DRENMARTOR-372562 format. One line per 10 residues: for each residue x, y, z of N, C-alpha, C, CB. Coordinates in steps of 0.2 Angstrom, whole numbers. Glycine has a CB too. Example, Ala and Ser with C-alpha at 12.3 -4.5 7.8 and 13.67 -1.06 7.14 Angstrom:
% residues 2
66/-28/39/62/-22/39/66/-16/39/57/-22/45 | 64/-11/35/68/-5/36/64/0/39/70/-3/29 .
***
This chain:
% residues 248
3/-5/0/0/0/0/4/7/1/-5/-1/5 | 11/6/5/14/12/5/19/13/-2/18/12/12 | 20/10/-4/25/8/-14/19/11/-15/28/-2/-18 | 13/7/-18/8/11/-19/4/20/-20/6/9/-16 | 6/20/-16/6/26/-14/10/33/-16/7/26/-8 | 17/29/-14/22/32/-18/26/33/-25/25/31/-14 | 21/28/-27/23/28/-35/15/34/-37/22/17/-41 | 9/33/-36/3/39/-39/9/46/-36/-8/39/-33 | 12/47/-30/12/54/-27/19/54/-33/14/56/-18 | 26/50/-35/26/53/-40/24/54/-47/30/52/-40 .
20/50/-51/16/53/-53/11/59/-54/15/51/-52 | 10/60/-49/9/67/-48/12/72/-48/8/67/-43 | 17/70/-48/23/76/-47/23/78/-53/31/75/-44 | 26/72/-57/28/74/-61/23/77/-68/32/69/-62 | 17/74/-68/10/79/-70/11/87/-68/3/76/-65 | 14/88/-61/12/96/-62/16/98/-65/11/100/-57 | 24/94/-66/31/97/-68/31/98/-73/35/94/-67 | 30/94/-78/26/93/-83/23/96/-89/22/92/-81 | 16/98/-84/11/100/-88/10/108/-85/4/95/-87 | 13/110/-81/13/115/-77/18/121/-81/14/113/-69 .
15/128/-81/17/135/-82/13/134/-88/25/137/-83 | 12/142/-90/7/144/-96/11/147/-102/3/150/-93 | 19/144/-101/25/149/-106/28/141/-109/34/156/-100 | 25/134/-107/29/127/-108/27/126/-116/26/120/-103 | 19/126/-116/15/122/-123/21/126/-127/6/125/-125 | 18/133/-127/20/139/-135/26/137/-136/20/148/-134 | 31/138/-129/39/134/-132/40/129/-134/43/134/-128 | 38/125/-130/37/116/-136/35/116/-145/30/111/-131 | 30/122/-144/28/121/-150/32/125/-154/22/121/-150 | 34/128/-152/39/131/-159/47/128/-159/41/140/-159 .
49/125/-153/53/121/-155/53/115/-159/55/119/-150 | 50/112/-158/48/106/-162/44/108/-169/43/102/-157 | 40/111/-168/39/115/-175/44/112/-181/40/124/-173 | 49/117/-177/56/115/-185/56/110/-186/64/115/-184 | 55/104/-182/58/99/-188/50/93/-188/69/93/-185 | 45/95/-186/37/93/-190/33/98/-191/33/89/-185 | 29/95/-196/22/95/-200/17/90/-199/22/96/-206 | 10/95/-201/6/91/-199/6/85/-204/-2/96/-198 | 2/82/-199/4/74/-202/10/69/-202/4/74/-207 | 15/70/-201/20/67/-201/20/62/-193/24/73/-201 .
23/57/-194/24/55/-186/30/52/-184/19/51/-185 | 29/54/-178/33/55/-173/35/53/-167/32/58/-173 | 38/47/-166/41/43/-162/44/47/-154/46/40/-166 | 38/44/-150/40/49/-143/45/41/-136/29/54/-138 | 51/41/-136/54/37/-133/57/41/-126/59/35/-139 | 52/38/-122/54/39/-115/48/42/-114/59/43/-113 | 43/43/-116/37/46/-114/36/50/-109/33/41/-113 | 35/47/-103/33/48/-97/27/50/-94/37/50/-96 | 24/56/-95/17/58/-95/15/60/-99/15/60/-90 | 18/59/-105/17/64/-112/17/71/-114/11/64/-114 .
19/75/-110/19/80/-112/22/83/-119/21/82/-109 | 26/78/-122/28/81/-128/24/79/-133/33/80/-129 | 22/71/-130/14/69/-135/9/74/-135/10/62/-132 | 8/78/-131/4/85/-132/6/88/-137/3/90/-125 | 14/91/-138/14/94/-141/17/91/-148/16/97/-137 | 16/85/-148/17/84/-157/10/83/-158/22/76/-161 | 5/81/-155/-3/80/-157/-5/89/-158/-9/76/-149 | -1/96/-154/-4/102/-157/-1/105/-162/-6/107/-154 | 6/99/-165/8/101/-171/5/97/-177/15/102/-171 | 1/93/-175/-4/90/-181/-2/83/-183/-5/94/-187 .
5/79/-178/8/76/-181/4/68/-179/15/78/-180 | 7/62/-180/3/57/-178/10/53/-173/0/52/-186 | 8/49/-167/13/48/-162/13/42/-160/13/52/-157 | 19/39/-160/19/31/-158/22/34/-151/24/24/-163 | 19/30/-145/26/34/-137/29/28/-137/22/37/-127 | 35/27/-134/37/23/-131/36/23/-123/42/24/-134 | 33/19/-119/37/20/-112/36/13/-109/33/26/-106 | 40/10/-104/40/5/-102/39/5/-94/46/1/-104 | 36/11/-93/37/9/-83/28/11/-83/46/16/-76 | 27/2/-78/18/3/-81/15/10/-77/12/-5/-78 .
18/11/-71/12/17/-68/12/21/-75/14/22/-59 | 16/25/-78/15/29/-83/12/28/-89/20/32/-83 | 11/19/-90/10/17/-98/1/20/-96/12/6/-102 | -3/16/-87/-8/17/-87/-9/27/-87/-10/11/-82 | -5/28/-86/-7/35/-85/-9/40/-93/1/39/-81 | -3/35/-96/-3/38/-104/-8/36/-107/3/35/-108 | -11/32/-106/-17/28/-108/-23/33/-107/-18/22/-105 | -24/32/-100/-29/39/-96/-30/47/-100/-25/42/-89 | -24/47/-101/-23/53/-105/-25/55/-113/-17/53/-105 | -23/47/-115/-23/48/-124/-29/43/-125/-16/46/-128 .
-33/40/-121/-35/35/-125/-41/37/-128/-35/28/-120 | -42/43/-130/-48/44/-136/-43/47/-141/-55/50/-135 | -39/46/-142/-34/51/-148/-33/42/-151/-24/57/-144 | -36/44/-157/-33/38/-161/-28/40/-166/-39/34/-165 | -24/44/-166/-18/47/-168/-10/46/-164/-20/54/-169 | -12/42/-156/-7/41/-153/-8/34/-150/-6/46/-149 | -1/30/-152/-1/25/-150/5/22/-145/-3/23/-155 | 2/18/-139/6/17/-133/11/11/-134/2/15/-127 | 16/9/-136/18/6/-134/25/5/-128/17/6/-139 | 21/-1/-125/23/-2/-118/29/-6/-117/19/-5/-116 .
36/-3/-119/39/-6/-122/49/-2/-118/35/-6/-130 | 55/-4/-117/59/0/-118/64/-1/-125/62/2/-112 | 68/2/-129/71/1/-132/78/0/-131/70/5/-135 | 81/-3/-136/88/-5/-133/90/-6/-141/88/-13/-127 | 98/-11/-141/102/-12/-145/99/-20/-150/109/-12/-141 | 95/-25/-147/90/-30/-147/83/-29/-144/92/-35/-145 | 81/-35/-148/73/-37/-145/78/-41/-137/68/-45/-152 | 74/-41/-134/70/-49/-127/69/-45/-123/76/-56/-123 | 70/-44/-115/68/-40/-110/74/-37/-107/64/-44/-107 | 74/-32/-104/77/-29/-99/77/-26/-92/78/-26/-100 .
81/-24/-85/79/-24/-80/78/-17/-82/83/-26/-75 | 74/-14/-75/70/-7/-76/71/-6/-69/60/-6/-78 | 78/0/-69/77/2/-61/72/8/-61/86/5/-57 | 68/5/-53/61/11/-55/64/16/-49/50/7/-52 | 63/23/-49/64/28/-43/55/29/-42/69/36/-46 | 56/25/-36/46/26/-39/45/33/-35/39/19/-34 | 49/40/-33/48/44/-29/51/50/-35/51/42/-22 | 54/49/-41/54/51/-46/57/47/-53/57/56/-44 | 48/48/-55/49/42/-59/52/43/-68/41/39/-59 | 54/52/-66/58/55/-72/64/51/-75/60/62/-69 .
67/48/-69/76/47/-70/74/39/-69/84/51/-61 | 71/37/-67/68/29/-69/74/27/-76/57/27/-72 | 76/20/-77/82/17/-82/85/12/-79/88/21/-84 | 85/8/-87/89/4/-87/95/2/-90/86/3/-87 | 98/10/-85/106/8/-85/109/8/-79/112/12/-89 | 114/4/-78/116/3/-70/120/8/-69/119/-4/-67 | 125/8/-76/129/14/-76/127/24/-75/132/12/-84 | 120/24/-78/116/32/-74/117/27/-68/105/36/-77 | 115/24/-65/113/24/-57/118/25/-54/110/17/-53 | 124/23/-55/131/24/-52/135/33/-54/136/18/-56 .
134/31/-60/137/41/-61/131/44/-56/136/46/-73 | 125/46/-53/121/48/-51/123/47/-43/116/45/-54 | 125/41/-43/125/42/-35/130/45/-32/124/36/-33 | 128/50/-28/133/56/-26/137/61/-30/138/52/-23 | 133/62/-33/136/68/-41/132/73/-34/130/69/-53 | 134/78/-37/131/86/-36/123/85/-38/136/93/-43 | 119/87/-36/112/89/-39/108/83/-40/112/91/-46 | 111/78/-37/106/74/-37/107/69/-32/105/72/-43 | 108/73/-24/106/70/-19/98/69/-20/108/72/-14 | 99/61/-14/92/61/-14/88/56/-19/89/68/-15 .
91/55/-23/88/51/-28/90/44/-28/90/54/-34 | 83/39/-27/84/31/-25/81/28/-28/83/29/-20 | 84/24/-32/84/16/-38/79/12/-34/91/12/-39 | 75/12/-29/74/4/-25/68/-2/-25/74/6/-18 | 67/-1/-34/62/-6/-36/67/-10/-45/52/0/-38 | 66/-16/-44/69/-18/-50/64/-24/-54/76/-21/-48 | 63/-22/-60/57/-26/-63/61/-26/-75/46/-19/-62 | 57/-34/-73/59/-35/-80/53/-31/-86/58/-44/-81 | 58/-29/-90/51/-27/-97/53/-28/-103/48/-17/-98 | 49/-28/-106/51/-32/-112/55/-25/-118/42/-36/-116 .
59/-28/-122/64/-22/-127/63/-26/-134/75/-21/-126 | 62/-17/-138/63/-21/-145/66/-17/-147/59/-23/-149 | 66/-12/-156/73/-9/-157/70/-4/-159/78/-12/-161 | 73/1/-160/70/8/-165/70/3/-174/77/17/-164 | 74/2/-174/73/-2/-181/66/-8/-182/81/-7/-183 | 65/-12/-176/59/-15/-177/53/-9/-178/58/-20/-171 | 54/-6/-172/49/-1/-172/44/4/-180/55/3/-168 | 51/6/-182/47/8/-188/46/2/-194/52/14/-191 | 47/-3/-193/46/-10/-199/40/-9/-196/51/-20/-198 | 35/-9/-190/29/-11/-188/24/-2/-188/30/-16/-177 .
30/4/-189/23/10/-189/25/14/-195/22/16/-181 | 32/12/-197/33/16/-203/38/20/-200/26/20/-205 | 41/28/-207/46/29/-202/45/37/-200/54/27/-205 | 47/35/-194/48/43/-193/48/48/-196/53/45/-191 | 49/58/-196/50/62/-197/55/65/-191/46/65/-198 | 52/63/-186/57/66/-180/57/62/-173/55/73/-178 | 61/58/-170/63/56/-164/66/58/-158/63/54/-163 | 61/58/-154/63/60/-146/66/54/-142/54/62/-141 | 72/54/-139/77/51/-134/77/52/-129/83/51/-136 | 74/53/-124/74/54/-117/74/47/-113/69/58/-115 .
79/42/-112/81/36/-108/84/36/-103/85/33/-112 | 87/43/-97/88/42/-93/94/39/-95/84/40/-89 | 101/40/-98/107/35/-98/105/29/-105/108/31/-88 | 101/29/-104/101/21/-109/99/23/-118/93/14/-105 | 103/29/-118/101/33/-127/108/28/-133/103/47/-126 | 112/27/-132/117/24/-134/114/15/-135/123/24/-128 | 111/12/-131/108/7/-134/101/8/-138/107/1/-129 | 98/11/-137/94/14/-142/95/16/-147/91/17/-141 | 100/23/-149/104/23/-155/107/16/-158/111/29/-154 | 107/12/-155/115/5/-159/106/-1/-161/125/-1/-146 .
102/1/-159/97/-3/-163/94/1/-169/92/-7/-158 | 97/5/-171/93/8/-177/98/10/-182/89/15/-174 | 98/7/-189/101/6/-194/98/13/-199/100/-1/-197 | 90/15/-198/89/18/-203/84/24/-203/88/14/-208 | 91/30/-199/88/35/-196/83/39/-202/94/40/-192 | 78/41/-196/73/49/-198/78/55/-200/68/53/-191 | 74/56/-201/78/65/-205/80/70/-199/70/70/-210 | 76/69/-191/80/71/-187/76/67/-180/80/81/-188 | 81/69/-176/81/67/-169/83/69/-165/82/63/-167 | 81/68/-157/85/73/-153/86/66/-147/80/82/-150 .
93/68/-143/93/63/-137/94/68/-133/99/57/-136 | 92/65/-129/96/68/-120/103/66/-117/90/66/-112 | 105/70/-113/111/70/-111/111/75/-103/115/71/-117 | 119/71/-98/117/74/-94/125/74/-92/111/71/-89 | 129/81/-87/135/81/-87/135/78/-82/138/86/-88 | 134/72/-81/136/68/-75/140/60/-80/127/66/-68 | 136/62/-91/139/53/-91/142/60/-99/131/43/-92 | 145/64/-98/146/64/-104/149/61/-109/148/66/-104 | 155/58/-107/157/51/-111/150/47/-116/161/46/-104 | 145/48/-111/141/43/-117/136/48/-120/136/35/-111 .
137/56/-120/134/59/-125/139/58/-130/132/65/-124 | 145/61/-130/151/60/-134/148/55/-140/156/55/-129 | 148/47/-137/148/43/-142/142/43/-144/150/39/-141 | 136/46/-141/128/47/-144/131/52/-150/119/52/-137 | 133/56/-151/135/59/-157/138/53/-161/142/65/-155 | 144/52/-159/146/51/-165/143/45/-169/153/49/-164 | 139/39/-164/134/34/-167/129/39/-173/127/29/-158 | 127/45/-170/122/50/-175/127/50/-181/121/59/-172 | 134/53/-182/140/53/-186/139/48/-191/147/51/-182 | 138/39/-188/137/33/-192/133/33/-195/137/28/-190 .
128/37/-194/122/35/-194/120/40/-201/118/36/-187 | 126/46/-205/123/49/-206/121/58/-205/120/44/-204 | 118/59/-198/119/65/-196/125/70/-196/117/65/-191 | 121/77/-198/130/82/-200/129/87/-197/132/86/-209 | 123/90/-194/122/95/-190/119/94/-184/118/100/-193 | 123/99/-179/118/98/-172/116/103/-170/120/95/-166 | 113/103/-164/111/109/-158/110/107/-154/105/112/-159 | 108/111/-147/106/108/-142/102/113/-138/112/105/-139 | 97/110/-135/93/112/-129/98/112/-123/86/108/-128 | 97/116/-116/98/113/-111/91/116/-107/106/114/-109 .
92/110/-103/87/107/-96/79/108/-100/88/114/-88 | 74/110/-97/69/112/-100/67/120/-104/65/111/-93 | 72/120/-107/70/128/-108/68/127/-115/78/135/-106 | 69/121/-120/65/123/-125/68/126/-130/59/127/-124 | 73/132/-129/78/136/-132/84/130/-136/80/141/-125 | 84/132/-142/90/129/-146/97/134/-144/89/130/-154 | 100/132/-140/109/135/-136/110/141/-144/118/125/-134 | 114/136/-148/118/139/-153/112/145/-158/121/132/-158 | 107/141/-161/103/146/-166/107/144/-173/103/155/-164 | 111/140/-172/114/139/-178/116/132/-179/119/143/-178 .
115/128/-186/119/122/-185/125/121/-183/120/118/-189 | 129/114/-180/137/114/-177/138/108/-182/139/112/-168 | 144/106/-183/147/101/-185/148/94/-179/154/104/-187 | 150/91/-177/149/84/-174/156/87/-169/151/74/-180 | 161/89/-172/165/92/-169/165/99/-163/167/92/-174 | 160/100/-168/158/106/-162/153/104/-154/153/113/-168 | 149/100/-159/143/99/-150/148/94/-146/132/94/-150 | 151/90/-149/156/87/-141/160/91/-137/163/82/-144 | 164/99/-141/167/102/-139/160/105/-133/171/106/-145 | 155/107/-134/152/112/-128/149/107/-126/147/118/-128 .
145/100/-127/144/96/-121/153/95/-116/140/87/-125 | 159/94/-117/161/94/-113/164/99/-109/164/90/-113 | 163/105/-111/163/113/-107/158/113/-105/164/119/-111 | 155/110/-103/149/113/-102/151/114/-92/142/107/-106 | 147/117/-89/151/118/-81/144/112/-80/150/128/-74 | 145/106/-73/142/104/-69/135/105/-67/144/106/-65 | 136/111/-66/128/114/-65/124/114/-69/127/120/-64 | 125/114/-76/122/112/-84/115/108/-80/128/105/-90 | 119/103/-79/114/96/-79/113/92/-82/108/97/-79 | 109/96/-86/107/90/-92/103/94/-99/102/85/-88 .
103/91/-105/99/97/-110/96/89/-115/107/104/-116 | 96/92/-123/94/86/-126/96/90/-134/84/83/-123 | 101/84/-138/105/86/-142/99/85/-149/113/80/-141 | 99/90/-154/94/90/-159/100/88/-165/89/97/-159 | 97/83/-169/104/82/-176/100/80/-181/111/74/-174 | 101/83/-186/98/83/-194/104/78/-199/96/92/-197 | 100/78/-204/104/74/-209/108/79/-216/97/67/-212 | 102/84/-214/105/90/-220/104/95/-218/101/91/-226 .
***
């Protein structure tokens, strides 16, 4: 009973954070409107409580939302149960199909992860105090390539999976026109590896947004070397952000 109450409280906390603020929807629409047009297919990988789904739908996109956390899957199905343009995939993504162990932070589900390295990097790091991953569950896992084969090629894919981004990109061989992946300053090497994987897939132009600002930092496209230098030179307090990559 206590665990169920903590899970519910964590979900409510996330709903308040990610759906709160009058300016957030406008900022997200401006950002994602650079990549998405009405009728496009978009993948939201690590959909959490679905605030990005809402932005993609406002822009007229069809959405495949990928989320492995059972409590969040229930939340997404409640929020989008009447929207036939939203498909919810209750799976994790990785480099192969099968299963993976998910470490749940039931008080703060936004940082639940399938990455042991992410949990280790967060342990004791400034800004990550008080975070605890107290429950482990097995969840099904598929690949981005398999998702594309099932639903079609998206015009944009957002990847936010708490330190598992490189594994998701490893399961992709047919790149969308554009994608984003989250990074943290506690795992800069992982972010640089994700940039390298994007280059191998054919991505040539990069920019980034810090935290939940929804604003591209540079306002112009950088090459891979420049975005890697920017990631490496960020102060630790920057904490996290998203790198955006396009093929041309």
